[in-house]
N, C-alpha and C positions, 0 to 999 in steps of 0.2 A: 567562420566560427560555427562549430556544430555542437549544439547543446543536446544533452541526453543521447550522445553518440553511441553509447553502449547498447542502446535499444533500437538502433537503425541497422537495417540489413546492409551487409557489406557492399552489395551491388548498388544500393541506394546512395551510399556514401560518395560514389563516383559521379553521380548526376550533377550536383552543383559545381563540382570541379571542372567537368567537361563542358558545362554551359557557359563558362567565362568567355567574355568577348576577347578577341585577340587584338594585339597592337603590333603592326609590322610583321604579321604572321606568327607571332609568339603569344602565348597565354599571359594574361596580366597577373595570374595567380602567383603570389610570392610565398604565402604561408598558409597552412591549414592548422587550426587549433581545435582539438576535440576535448569536450568536457563530458564526462559520464562516470558511471559507477558499474564496473564489471562484477561487483558483488550482488547486484540487483538483477532484475529480469532481463533476458535477452530479447532480440526481435521476435515477433510472433510469426511462426511458420506453421500453417495449419496442416500441410501435408506431412504426415509422420515420417514417410520414407525420406523426403528431402531433409527433414529436421534431424533425424537420427543417423542416417547413413551418409548424407552429403554435408552435414554440419552447416546448413544454410542459416541456422539461427545464431551463428557466430558473427558478431559485428567486427568491423575493422579495428575498432578500439580494443576489443578483447584479443584479437589476433596479435596486435602489437604488444600487448601486455604479456601474452604467452610466449612470444618470441624473445622476450627480454629487453625490448626497447625501453630506454630510460623514460620515466614519466614522473610527474609530481603528484603525490597523493596528499590530500588534506588530512591533517592530524588533529584538527580541532572542530568541534561542532557547537553551534549556537542555537539550534532549533528547539531542542527539548530539555526538560528537566534532567538533571544528572541521573536521577533514579530510573527514568524511562530510557535514557540513552544506554544504560547498562544492559538493556534487553538485547541490544544489537551491536554494541561496540566491540564485542569479542570477535566479530567477523573482520575487523579492520586492525591494521598494525598501529598500535599506540594511539588510538583515537581517544582524546580527552576533551574536556569542556573549555569553551572560551570563558574568560573572566566574567563576562556579563551574565553567564548562566548562574553564577554564584551571587552576583550583585543585584541583578534585576529583581524587583519585588514580585513580579508575576510568577517567577519560578520558585519563590520561597513560600508563597501563601498556599494553604491547603485548598483542595477542591471542596467547596461548600456542599454539605449533604453526603459526602463520601468519607469512608474511613481510610481509603488508600488512593494514591495517585494513579496506580495501575492495579488491575485486579482480574484474576481468572474466575469466571462465574460458571459453576457447574450447572448445566441445564438437563434435567431428566426428560424422559419420554413425555410427550404431550398426548394424553388419552391413549397411552400405550404405544405411541409411534415416535420414533426418533427421526432419522433421515428418511425421505421418501423420494421417489423418482417417477413423477407423472409420465414423462417421456424419457427415452434413453439419454443419459448424461445430463439431464435437467434436474439437478439435485436441489431439494428444498428441505427445510426443517422448520415446521410451524411453531414448535415450542420456542426455538431460538428467536424466530421472527417476532413472536408476541412479546417475548422478554425484552428484546432490543427496543421495540417501539414503546413499550411501557417505561423503560428507562429514559428514553428520549422525552416522553411526556413529563416524567418526574423532574428532569433537568429543566424543562421549560417552566414548570410551575415554581421552581426555585429561583428562576430569573436568569438562567443561562441563555444568551442570545442564540437563536436558531442558526444564524450564519456561522457560529463558532463550533457547531456540532456536525460531524460527518459520520455516515454509517457505511461501512464497507464489508464485503463478504467475499469468500473465495469461489463462489459459484454464481453463474448468471441466473439460474432458477431462483435462488434465494434473493437475489437483488430484485427481481420482479415481484416476488411474494412480499417483501418488505415495502416496496413502493405501493403495492395494492393496499396494504394495511395502513400505511401513512395517508394515502388518499382518502380512505374510508373514515379514518378516525381523527386525523389531525389537520389535513390540508385546509378545510373550510372552518376550522375552529380558531378564532383569534388568540386563544390561550396557547396554542401549540404551533400551528403553521407547519412548514416543511423544513427539514434539516438542509444544510448547505448543499449536501450531496448524498445520494444513495448510489453506490458504485461497487464494482468488483475491485479487488486488490490490484489486479493487472492494470485496469484503466486508471487507477488512482496513483500509480507510480509517477513521481515528479511533483505531486501535490502534497499538501499538508493542511492540518487544521488544529485548533487548540484542543478539541476533544474528539476522540474517535471511538466509535462503538464497532467492534469487530465480531462478525459471526463466522465461525469455522465450519458450520453445517454438518459435517460428517459424524456418524456415530458408529459405523461398522468398520471403517478403515480410515487411515490418516488423509488420504486423497492428495489434493494439490499441494499442500504445505510440506509434503515430503521433499520438495525442491527447496533447499535452504535459501535460495535467492528470493523466492516468493515470501518466505517467512521473514526475511530481513526487510523487505518492502512493507509487509503488514505491520511489523513492530515499530517501524521508523516514521510513520505518518503523523503521529500525535505529538503535540508540543507540551500540553499540560495534563492531559488525562487520557488513559487508554483502558478500555474495559472490554474484555474478551469473553465471548459466550461460546461454550463448547462442552464436550463430554470429558470430565476429568479422568475417568477410567481409561479413555483412549489416548489422551494427550499428555497425561502426567508422567 
């Protein structure tokens, strides 16, 4: 049984199958079940030549789908509010909500202190600076980082549990910047503490939380979210509240 199999390198898929002990000279393996989502991020291949020209970032799961192998696709979701699910269900065939999404009180109550269940928050330049690049490809946005941490503090003061809030971003540099601000202003303060997770979108695939604060970082070009699979991952991590920080002029 291979979970998140659409994010496993094709060659890695063979390893557990080939390591099966044999009985009377024959493999005991009778069935392989793959569970994954080919609409989300593929395996990570850092060498661009292997990725683009050898297609090493194609998982066996995705290969089977592209070859037309019959597969079962879930058509109901029970993770998120119906309003949040609409941000990504267009990517799937006939994805609708489980009955409990309409019946469960936690999906029906508003988020205290917020006007909306999900919101795009336009962040202008901070002291005249938008995105920055201290070292090549290490993108940061101080304005968004400050805004994200301030919203986290606001939620904590309203009584939102820290373990129910995660902060994710599309760039590793921004992740480190947000962590630094959290450590400086929140970590040692009992009123705030640390959020459940500060991570990149890629590393947060397969995880979820009730409330997600998302920083898209870039102000000059769209960047990583030009890959629609990464966009689907980013939009689908939140259950009850999703708040996105970015430049409206660029992403609207």
